[in-house]
C-alpha beads as a LAMMPS data file, in Angstrom:
LAMMPS data file: protein, C-alpha beads

143 atoms
142 bonds

1 atom types
1 bond types

-500.0 500.0 xlo xhi
-500.0 500.0 ylo yhi
-500.0 500.0 zlo zhi

Masses

1 110.0

Atoms # bond

1 1 1 1.704 4.024 -12.050
2 1 1 3.446 0.435 -11.600
3 1 1 3.887 -2.569 -8.965
4 1 1 6.088 -5.197 -8.096
5 1 1 5.754 -8.196 -6.837
6 1 1 7.346 -11.139 -4.652
7 1 1 5.862 -13.863 -5.607
8 1 1 8.308 -16.103 -4.090
9 1 1 6.561 -14.896 -0.489
10 1 1 3.480 -16.644 -1.168
11 1 1 -0.641 -15.483 -0.970
12 1 1 -1.761 -14.133 2.250
13 1 1 -5.121 -12.170 3.646
14 1 1 -2.981 -11.096 7.138
15 1 1 0.674 -10.005 8.043
16 1 1 2.494 -6.364 8.089
17 1 1 4.114 -5.169 5.224
18 1 1 6.938 -1.740 5.924
19 1 1 8.782 0.218 3.832
20 1 1 10.915 2.791 3.637
21 1 1 10.207 5.493 0.727
22 1 1 12.000 8.381 0.215
23 1 1 10.013 10.265 -3.311
24 1 1 11.381 13.361 -5.991
25 1 1 8.606 14.647 -7.708
26 1 1 5.178 14.307 -8.303
27 1 1 3.043 10.906 -7.100
28 1 1 2.540 8.927 -4.355
29 1 1 4.360 5.047 -3.234
30 1 1 3.513 2.937 -0.871
31 1 1 2.433 -1.314 0.296
32 1 1 0.277 -3.704 -2.098
33 1 1 -1.100 -6.500 -0.467
34 1 1 -3.502 -9.066 -2.004
35 1 1 -2.238 -8.980 -5.297
36 1 1 -3.988 -11.376 -7.165
37 1 1 -4.275 -11.509 -11.413
38 1 1 -8.084 -11.905 -12.784
39 1 1 -9.102 -14.972 -15.285
40 1 1 -9.496 -11.820 -17.816
41 1 1 -5.986 -10.556 -16.821
42 1 1 -7.208 -7.688 -14.810
43 1 1 -5.730 -6.646 -11.478
44 1 1 -6.895 -6.729 -8.359
45 1 1 -5.238 -5.607 -5.126
46 1 1 -5.198 -3.383 -2.260
47 1 1 -1.887 -0.564 -1.719
48 1 1 -1.557 2.026 1.072
49 1 1 0.700 4.843 -0.545
50 1 1 2.190 8.042 1.337
51 1 1 1.578 11.139 -1.546
52 1 1 4.579 13.981 -2.368
53 1 1 1.969 16.090 -1.078
54 1 1 2.037 14.798 2.037
55 1 1 -1.714 13.594 1.558
56 1 1 -1.718 9.579 2.678
57 1 1 -3.884 6.552 2.308
58 1 1 -5.098 3.143 1.307
59 1 1 -7.336 2.073 -1.516
60 1 1 -8.980 -1.104 -3.642
61 1 1 -8.010 -1.366 -6.725
62 1 1 -10.793 -4.609 -8.108
63 1 1 -10.255 -5.549 -11.352
64 1 1 -9.391 -1.459 -12.492
65 1 1 -11.988 -0.148 -10.781
66 1 1 -10.817 1.509 -7.446
67 1 1 -12.524 2.187 -4.356
68 1 1 -11.063 4.992 -2.057
69 1 1 -10.939 3.150 1.930
70 1 1 -9.109 5.118 4.114
71 1 1 -7.596 8.906 3.132
72 1 1 -5.612 12.008 4.963
73 1 1 -5.270 15.696 3.262
74 1 1 -2.673 17.047 2.052
75 1 1 0.240 18.689 4.316
76 1 1 -1.375 15.723 7.259
77 1 1 2.535 13.985 6.836
78 1 1 4.905 16.025 7.530
79 1 1 8.347 16.521 4.504
80 1 1 10.714 14.003 5.001
81 1 1 13.554 12.260 3.332
82 1 1 12.115 9.668 4.082
83 1 1 8.768 8.006 4.950
84 1 1 9.006 4.472 6.782
85 1 1 5.008 3.272 5.461
86 1 1 3.732 0.254 7.297
87 1 1 0.200 -1.388 6.617
88 1 1 -1.226 -4.469 9.496
89 1 1 -3.450 -6.080 7.459
90 1 1 -6.409 -8.724 9.790
91 1 1 -9.348 -10.156 7.302
92 1 1 -11.088 -7.236 6.530
93 1 1 -8.771 -5.041 8.801
94 1 1 -5.899 -2.699 7.462
95 1 1 -4.031 -0.136 10.136
96 1 1 -1.612 2.302 8.117
97 1 1 0.861 4.269 9.316
98 1 1 3.514 7.174 8.233
99 1 1 6.800 7.911 10.016
100 1 1 4.899 7.011 13.610
101 1 1 1.290 8.857 12.446
102 1 1 -1.145 6.487 11.688
103 1 1 -3.119 7.077 9.036
104 1 1 -6.424 5.395 9.998
105 1 1 -7.620 1.915 10.542
106 1 1 -9.782 1.213 7.480
107 1 1 -12.116 -1.625 7.190
108 1 1 -12.276 -3.411 3.733
109 1 1 -14.100 -5.864 1.414
110 1 1 -12.105 -8.096 0.146
111 1 1 -10.607 -10.801 1.973
112 1 1 -8.947 -12.864 -0.302
113 1 1 -5.545 -13.975 -0.162
114 1 1 -2.760 -11.870 -2.932
115 1 1 0.556 -11.390 -3.226
116 1 1 2.562 -8.758 -1.784
117 1 1 4.406 -5.655 -3.238
118 1 1 5.989 -2.530 -3.494
119 1 1 3.466 0.555 -5.751
120 1 1 4.530 3.699 -7.290
121 1 1 2.701 6.039 -9.693
122 1 1 3.036 10.231 -11.124
123 1 1 1.209 12.308 -11.493
124 1 1 1.058 15.434 -13.807
125 1 1 4.619 14.084 -14.773
126 1 1 7.403 12.349 -13.633
127 1 1 8.094 10.707 -10.249
128 1 1 10.566 8.711 -8.971
129 1 1 11.007 6.474 -5.404
130 1 1 13.718 5.023 -3.704
131 1 1 13.054 1.733 -1.589
132 1 1 15.621 1.122 1.082
133 1 1 13.808 -1.587 3.344
134 1 1 11.354 -3.697 2.755
135 1 1 9.578 -5.997 5.825
136 1 1 6.443 -8.740 5.317
137 1 1 5.489 -10.844 8.195
138 1 1 2.723 -13.641 7.716
139 1 1 0.146 -13.426 10.381
140 1 1 -2.907 -15.694 11.239
141 1 1 -6.020 -15.070 12.517
142 1 1 -7.329 -17.063 16.306
143 1 1 -9.816 -19.323 15.598

Bonds

1 1 1 2
2 1 2 3
3 1 3 4
4 1 4 5
5 1 5 6
6 1 6 7
7 1 7 8
8 1 8 9
9 1 9 10
10 1 10 11
11 1 11 12
12 1 12 13
13 1 13 14
14 1 14 15
15 1 15 16
16 1 16 17
17 1 17 18
18 1 18 19
19 1 19 20
20 1 20 21
21 1 21 22
22 1 22 23
23 1 23 24
24 1 24 25
25 1 25 26
26 1 26 27
27 1 27 28
28 1 28 29
29 1 29 30
30 1 30 31
31 1 31 32
32 1 32 33
33 1 33 34
34 1 34 35
35 1 35 36
36 1 36 37
37 1 37 38
38 1 38 39
39 1 39 40
40 1 40 41
41 1 41 42
42 1 42 43
43 1 43 44
44 1 44 45
45 1 45 46
46 1 46 47
47 1 47 48
48 1 48 49
49 1 49 50
50 1 50 51
51 1 51 52
52 1 52 53
53 1 53 54
54 1 54 55
55 1 55 56
56 1 56 57
57 1 57 58
58 1 58 59
59 1 59 60
60 1 60 61
61 1 61 62
62 1 62 63
63 1 63 64
64 1 64 65
65 1 65 66
66 1 66 67
67 1 67 68
68 1 68 69
69 1 69 70
70 1 70 71
71 1 71 72
72 1 72 73
73 1 73 74
74 1 74 75
75 1 75 76
76 1 76 77
77 1 77 78
78 1 78 79
79 1 79 80
80 1 80 81
81 1 81 82
82 1 82 83
83 1 83 84
84 1 84 85
85 1 85 86
86 1 86 87
87 1 87 88
88 1 88 89
89 1 89 90
90 1 90 91
91 1 91 92
92 1 92 93
93 1 93 94
94 1 94 95
95 1 95 96
96 1 96 97
97 1 97 98
98 1 98 99
99 1 99 100
100 1 100 101
101 1 101 102
102 1 102 103
103 1 103 104
104 1 104 105
105 1 105 106
106 1 106 107
107 1 107 108
108 1 108 109
109 1 109 110
110 1 110 111
111 1 111 112
112 1 112 113
113 1 113 114
114 1 114 115
115 1 115 116
116 1 116 117
117 1 117 118
118 1 118 119
119 1 119 120
120 1 120 121
121 1 121 122
122 1 122 123
123 1 123 124
124 1 124 125
125 1 125 126
126 1 126 127
127 1 127 128
128 1 128 129
129 1 129 130
130 1 130 131
131 1 131 132
132 1 132 133
133 1 133 134
134 1 134 135
135 1 135 136
136 1 136 137
137 1 137 138
138 1 138 139
139 1 139 140
140 1 140 141
141 1 141 142
142 1 142 143
């Protein structure tokens, strides 16, 4: 898997991310939030992605240990040339949609601020992802 992040965007835990993604091959691609590099060099982040099989979901990688926070199975998202993925984060909640289909509203135990970016991962071979559009908006939480 590969992660590219926008360090100049700063560190955030609330906001919205979006991208238009095209996939070729077998794998998944999506959005990364709350990315940080731990003192030991390990990555921790939240990711939501669409799979070439029509599955979609969100996971937390905490220093190399993956935890699924929500997932819809193969075939849930109809095949498309381009997938518009949107991730909305508000402290302990993440809403993820693909092509206006709600994948879910998930609770996440990862409130730390971090960087935002893009993710792509191949499964059983090669996979190419194109990102045609990227949206990043900073959110605030009322006290």
